N, C-alpha and C positions, 0 to 999 in steps of 0.2 A: 537716286537713293536705292533703287532696286537693281542697279547694274551688277551688284555683287552676286546675285542669284545665277548669273550666266558665266561666272568665273569657273575655270576648270575644276578646282577643288569642290565647289558647290555643285557643279554638274555631276561630279562623281558621287557626291552625297545623294543627290536626287535619284540617280540611277540605282544606287544601292538600296535606298529606301523603297522605291517602287518595286524593284525585284524581290525584296524581302516580303513586302505586303502580298505580291502576287503568289509567291511561294507558299506563304502561310494560308492564304485563301484556298489554294489548290489542295494543300494538306487537309484543310478542314472539310472540303468536299469529298476528298478521298476517304476520310474517316466516316462521313455520312454514308458513302457507298458501302464501306465495310460493315457498317451497322445494318443496312438493309440486307446485305448478303447473309449476315447472321440470322436476322429475323426470318428470311426465307428458308434458310437451312433448318432452323429449329422447327418451323411449321411442317416442313417436309418429313423430318425425322419423326415427329410426334404422330403425324398421319400414318406413316408406314408402320410404326411400332404398334399402333392401335388396330391395324389390320389383323384378321384372324390368322392363326398358325396354319400353314399349308405344307404338304410334302415338298421337299426341295425339288423333286423331279418335275413338279408342276411349273415352277419358275424356270427350270432348265429347258423345258419344252417351249416355254414362251420366248426365251432368249434365242433358242435354235430357230424358231419360226420368225424371229425378228419383230415380234409384236412388243417385246421388252428388250432391255439391254442391261448389262451389269449395273450401270449407273441408276437406272430407273427402278431396280428391285433392291438396291442397297438399303440396309436397315430393316428389311422385312424379317419376320420371325418364321423359321422353318423347322420342320421335323425331318431328321436325317436318320436313316436306318441302314446299317451295313457293317462291314468288318474292316478294322484298321490294317494297314500294311506297315507295321512298325519299323521294319528295316529301311524304309524310305523316308524316315523322319529327318527333317531339316530344321535348324534353329534360326529363328529371326532374332538377330542380335541388335545391340544398341537401342534397347527398348527401355522405357521408364514408366513407372506407375506408382502413385502414392509416395513420390519422393525417393523411390528406390530404383537402381539400375538393374536391368535383368534381360531376360530373353523369353521368346515365345516358341514352344515346340510346335512345328507344323507337320502334321501326319496325314497322308492321304487315306481316305476311306473308300472302300469299294462298295458302291451302292447295289441294291438288289437287281438293278438293271445292268450291272457289270461296269458302269461308268465310274470314273475316279473323281472324288471331290476333296479338295484340300481343307483340312480342319485345323484351325488355330485352337489348340487345346487349353491355352491359358497363359498366365504370366508366372515366371519363377525367378527368384533372385539369381544374379549372375554367379554367385558363389556356390550354388547348388547344382547337382546333376539332375537331368530330366529322366524320370523313370519311364519304363515301357508303357505304351498305350494299352488300354484294356483289350483282352483277347476275346475272340468269339463275336457274336452279333452284339452290336452296340446301338442304343437308341439315344439320339441327341436332340435337344431343343437348342437352336442356335440362332445367331444374328448374321444375316447375309452381309458380306462386304465385297466391294469391287476391288480389282487388283490395284496395288500401289504403283504409282508412276514415279520414277526417279525425278526429283526436283533439282533445280540448279543448286550447286554447292553441297548436294547430298552425296554420300559415298555410293559409288556404283559397284555392282557385282560383276565378276569376270564373265565374259560372254561364252567362254568355252570351259569344258571340264565339268566334273561332278562337284556340286556344291554341298557342303555339310552345314555351312552357315551363310545367311543372306542378310543384307541390310534392307532390302526391299522385297515385299511379297509380290514379286513379279511372276504371275502365273505362266506367261509365255516362256520366260526363261526357265522356270522350274519344270515346265512340261517336257523339256529336252531330256531330262534324266529320269522321268517316270516310266513305269512299265507299260502304261497305256495313257491315252489322252486325258488331260485334266479338264474339269469343267471351268468355264470362264469366270466363275465367282469362287470365293471361299467363305467359310462359315466359322464364326467365333462361338465357342461353346458357352452356353448359359446353364444347361443341365445335362447330365450324362447318366445313363443306366446301362451297365454298371458304372459306378463313379470312377473317375480318373484319380491320379495321385493327389493326396491331400496337400502336397507341397505347392500345387498349382492354384493360383488365384484367378478368379474370373476376370476377363479383360474388361477394363472400365468402360462404362457406357459413355456415349458422346456427351460432352458438356453442352447443355442447352441454355446458354446464357448469351447476352448481347455484349458482354465485356464492358470496356471503358470507352467505346468508340464515341458515344455522345458527349461524354465529358471532355474527351480530347478535341472534338469538334468545337465545343464552346471555348476551350483554351486557345486553339489556333485563331479563332475569330477575335478573341480578346487581345491576344498578342499583336495581331495586325492593327487593331484600333490603337493600342499603346504606341506602336511604331509611328502610325500616322499622326497621332496627337503630339508625340515627341518631336517629330519633324516640323510641325507647325509652330511649336513653342520655340524651337531653335531659330527658325526664320524670324519670328516676331521679336525675339530678344535682339537679334542682329540688327533689325530695323530700328528698334528703340535706341540701341547703342549709337547707330549712325546719326539719328535725330539729335541725341544728346550732344554729340561731338559738334554738329553743325550749329547748335544754339550757343556754343561757347564763344 
């Protein structure tokens, strides 16, 4: 009665069902992992944002001494004082914010200790031109960011030549064309005195949500149960059919 289970077509069905269930369970656990990553990220960002504002030089000294790294100081709030070097402005393109496509003007600022720090001055619509950076001494309250790393399938920037537009805020690459060495972090403007162009919008804060990862986890586990139950139902119906034929 049960020999049909070992026929090639049924063996193929068994393998397909088992592979599908394993895949769905792995996807469920992957979603759980993504959920915990989000939780940890949110906690880290909240903690760093709540830290007191410090002069950016303090964090740069800590990075130079290797007691901190760009990644461990990311999202801290800092005070920046210096003068923009407007003719070294580069535009970060292919940006999006609040449903609009645009770009971010990146302008180095010379700090009081003569070091250069790249400043992301804000977001502007792709159809608008970026105005000049404020002249003279500028005081900025900003958010620290670590350099962007090019990810797979993302557009890369040319390794040589002077760039006027970039897809990635890669400080090592931009450092090649700057008049002196760039700091290993950059800063997104939150407040500026004097104010920058009114066309510029503040860069959006990081989204501190856990997304839909838990609901996706539940869905994948549910789908795997449905497949398992469906598999059992198909086999039981086949057995009933064989029994009915034998009783005739």
